[in-house]
C-alpha positions in Angstrom: 37.3 1.1 31.4 38.0 -0.5 34.8 34.4 0.4 35.9 33.0 -1.3 32.8 35.1 -4.5 33.6 33.9 -4.4 37.2 30.3 -4.1 36.1 30.7 -7.1 33.8 32.3 -9.2 36.5 29.6 -8.2 39.0 26.9 -8.8 36.4 25.3 -5.6 37.5 21.9 -5.0 35.9 21.9 -1.3 36.4 24.8 0.6 34.9 25.3 4.4 35.1 28.1 6.0 33.2 27.4 9.8 33.4 30.0 12.5 33.0 32.7 10.1 31.7 33.4 12.3 28.6 32.9 9.3 26.4 32.8 10.0 22.7 31.6 6.4 22.1 30.2 3.7 24.4 32.8 1.0 25.1 32.3 -2.2 23.1 32.0 -4.3 26.2 28.8 -2.6 27.2 27.0 -4.2 24.1 28.0 -7.7 25.4 26.0 -7.2 28.7 22.8 -9.1 27.6 21.6 -9.1 31.2 21.4 -5.3 31.4 18.1 -3.9 32.6 18.9 -0.2 33.1 21.6 1.8 31.2 22.4 5.5 31.7 25.1 7.1 29.6 23.8 10.7 29.8 26.1 13.7 30.0 28.9 12.4 27.8 30.1 13.4 24.3 28.7 10.3 22.5 27.9 11.1 18.8 26.3 7.9 17.7 24.7 4.6 18.8 25.8 1.5 17.0 23.5 -1.3 15.7 24.7 -3.4 18.6 22.2 -1.5 20.8 19.8 -4.2 19.8 21.8 -6.8 21.6 20.5 -5.5 24.9 17.2 -7.2 24.5 16.3 -7.2 28.2 16.8 -3.4 28.6 13.9 -1.7 30.2 15.2 1.9 30.5 17.8 3.7 28.4 19.0 7.2 29.1 21.3 8.7 26.6 20.4 12.4 27.2 22.8 15.3 26.9 25.2 13.9 24.3 25.7 14.6 20.6 23.7 11.8 19.1 22.3 12.3 15.6 20.5 9.1 14.8 18.8 6.2 16.6 19.6 2.9 15.0 16.8 0.7 13.5 17.9 -2.0 15.9 16.2 -0.1 18.7 13.1 -2.1 17.6 14.8 -5.2 19.2 14.3 -3.7 22.6 11.0 -5.3 23.1 11.2 -4.9 27.0 12.0 -1.2 26.9 9.6 0.9 28.9 11.4 4.2 29.3 13.6 6.0 26.7 15.3 9.3 27.4 17.3 11.1 24.7 16.9 14.8 25.6 19.5 17.3 24.5 21.0 15.6 21.5 21.0 16.2 17.8 18.5 13.6 16.8 16.8 14.3 13.5 14.3 11.4 13.5 13.1 8.2 15.1 13.2 5.0 13.0 9.9 3.3 12.0 11.1 0.3 14.0 10.4 2.1 17.2 6.9 0.5 16.7 8.3 -2.9 17.8 8.9 -1.6 21.3 5.6 -2.9 22.4 6.1 -2.2 26.1 7.2 1.4 25.6 5.5 3.7 28.1 7.6 6.9 28.3 9.6 8.7 25.6 11.6 12.0 26.2 13.1 13.6 23.1 13.2 17.3 24.2 15.8 19.7 22.7 16.7 17.8 19.5 16.3 18.5 15.7 13.3 16.2 15.1 11.0 17.4 12.3 8.4 14.7 12.4 7.6 11.5 14.3 6.9 8.2 12.5 3.3 7.2 12.3 4.3 3.8 13.5 4.8 5.1 17.0 1.1 4.6 17.5 1.8 0.9 17.6 3.3 1.4 21.0 -0.1 0.9 22.6 1.2 1.4 26.2 2.7 4.8 25.5 1.5 7.3 28.1 4.2 10.0 28.0 5.6 11.6 24.9 7.6 14.7 25.2 9.2 16.4 22.1 9.7 19.9 23.3 11.9 22.4 21.6 12.5 20.6 18.4 11.7 21.5 14.8 8.5 19.6 14.5 6.2 20.7 11.7 3.8 17.8 11.8 2.4 15.2 14.3 1.1 11.9 12.9 -2.7 11.6 13.2 -2.3 8.0 14.3 -1.3 9.3 17.7 -5.1 9.7 18.3 -5.3 6.0 18.5 -3.5 6.2 21.8 -6.1 8.3 23.5 -6.9 5.4 25.8 -3.4 5.3 27.3 -1.8 8.7 26.6 -1.6 10.9 29.7 1.0 13.5 28.7 1.9 14.9 25.2 4.1 18.0 25.2 5.3 19.5 21.9 5.7 23.0 23.1 8.5 25.1 21.7 8.0 23.9 18.1 7.6 27.1 16.1 6.8 25.3 12.8 4.0 23.1 14.2 1.2 25.1 12.7 -1.4 22.4 13.1 -1.4 23.2 16.9 -1.6 26.7 18.3 1.2 27.6 20.8 -1.3 27.7 23.6 -2.4 24.1 23.3 1.0 22.4 22.4 1.1 21.0 25.9 -2.6 20.3 26.4 -2.9 16.5 25.9 -6.7 16.4 25.6 -6.8 19.1 23.0 -3.9 17.6 21.0 -5.6 14.2 21.0 -8.9 15.8 20.0 -7.4 17.7 17.1 -5.4 14.7 15.9 -8.5 12.5 16.1 -10.4 15.0 13.9 -7.6 14.9 11.3 -7.5 11.1 11.5 -11.2 10.8 10.9 -11.1 13.4 8.1 -8.3 11.5 6.4 -10.2 8.3 6.7 -13.2 9.9 4.9 -10.9 11.2 2.2 -9.3 7.7 1.8 -12.8 6.1 1.5 -13.8 8.6 -1.1 -10.5 7.9 -3.0 -11.1 4.2 -2.8 -14.7 4.6 -4.1 -13.4 6.8 -7.0 -10.8 4.1 -7.9 -13.5 1.4 -7.7 -15.8 3.5 -10.0 -13.1 4.0 -12.5 -12.2 0.4 -12.5 -15.9 -0.5 -12.9 -16.3 2.0 -15.8 -13.1 0.7 -17.5 -14.4 -2.9 -17.1 -17.9 -1.9 -18.5 -16.3 -0.2 -21.5 -14.2 -3.3 -22.3 -17.4 -5.5 -21.9 -19.3 -3.2 -24.3 -16.4 -3.2 -26.8 -16.4 -7.0 -26.7 -20.2 -7.0 -27.2 -19.9 -4.7 -30.2 -17.2 -6.9 -31.7 -19.4 -9.9 -31.2 -22.4 -8.1 -32.8 -20.2 -7.1 -35.8 -18.9 -10.6 -36.1 -22.5 -12.0 -36.1 -23.5 -9.6 -38.8 -20.6 -10.6 -40.9 -21.3 -14.2 -40.3 -24.9 -13.7 -41.3 -23.9 -11.9 -44.5 -21.5 -14.8 -45.3 -24.2 -17.3 -44.6 -26.7 -15.4 -46.9 -24.1 -15.4 -49.7 -23.5 -19.1 -49.3 -27.3 -19.8 -49.4 -27.5 -17.7 -52.6 -24.6 -19.7 -54.1 -26.5 -22.9 -53.3 -29.6 -21.5 -55.0 -27.7 -20.5 -58.1 -26.1 -24.0 -58.2 -29.4 -25.8 -57.8 -30.9 -23.5 -60.4 -28.2 -24.4 -62.9 -28.7 -28.0 -62.0 -32.4 -27.7 -62.8 -31.6 -26.2 -66.2 -29.2 -29.0 -67.0 -31.7 -31.6 -65.8 -34.4 -30.3 -68.2 -31.8 -30.3 -71.0 -31.0 -33.9 -70.3 -34.7 -34.9 -70.1 -35.5 -33.1 -73.4 -32.6 -34.9 -75.2 -33.7 -38.2 -73.8 -37.2 -37.9 -75.2 -35.8 -37.2 -78.6 -36.8 -33.7 -79.2 -33.3 -32.7 -80.1 -30.9 -30.3 -78.6 -32.4 -27.1 -80.1 -36.0 -28.0 -79.2 -34.9 -29.0 -75.7 -33.0 -25.7 -75.3 -36.1 -23.8 -76.6 -38.4 -25.7 -74.3 -36.2 -24.9 -71.3 -35.6 -21.3 -72.2 -39.4 -20.8 -72.5 -40.0 -22.2 -69.1 -36.8 -21.0 -67.3 -38.9 -18.3 -65.6 -40.9 -21.0 -63.9 -38.0 -22.1 -61.7 -38.2 -20.7 -58.3 -37.0 -21.3 -54.7 -39.6 -24.1 -54.3 -38.2 -26.0 -57.3 -34.8 -25.7 -55.9 -35.8 -27.3 -52.6 -37.8 -30.0 -54.4 -34.9 -31.0 -56.5 -32.6 -30.9 -53.5 
């Protein structure tokens, strides 16, 4: 602890605490916002706290040969970090937030328990060294192929379950990038096909709804036409009856009598037609 206090008082930017048998990094270390390099390898540290993100100026961090199981999400706050060493731990995965380490150039994660890497690591566009030897990898993200312009060294040898790469090429950067690029492009084609399929289904569903709407409108139009025809027939009947009563009135007015008028109308009722209806109207 005296060494930590001394480092704080001297405002040392480069701290190395190796072989201290620490099980946890002293709290005071996380207050050293001026730190540029921190080496806590070869201890017994089993975890890293979220306060790791306080060291925003950190450029290199070495926590190799400890018993660390997880890297906190706050590692994404280390935007100046260029080199990260965590060999010989028990790390199971990297957080997605590693993508925020935009200046990251070298990552060493050999001899851990990592099964897969986050696809977001491809956002570290300056990454040129990635070593994940002797882990439990079964898959590499195809997005790593996007780093073919900067990547110089990928080594994933010693991962028995990594079936997508033959043992003989697991340390061959060019071949690894080539294979991942093929997978990436293949997946892009599959995604394009899937998008086109969804668009087609959407269009077909839209077309069906439009056709159903058209059928409803046609049926409604037919019904309206039928109703209109019935109304026209009712008008014809009404006007026809009006014609009959008109003839009766005229006959009675001329003095022929009700019976003669009715007889006269009944004998001529067959003469009333649609034209008479419209003339009277």
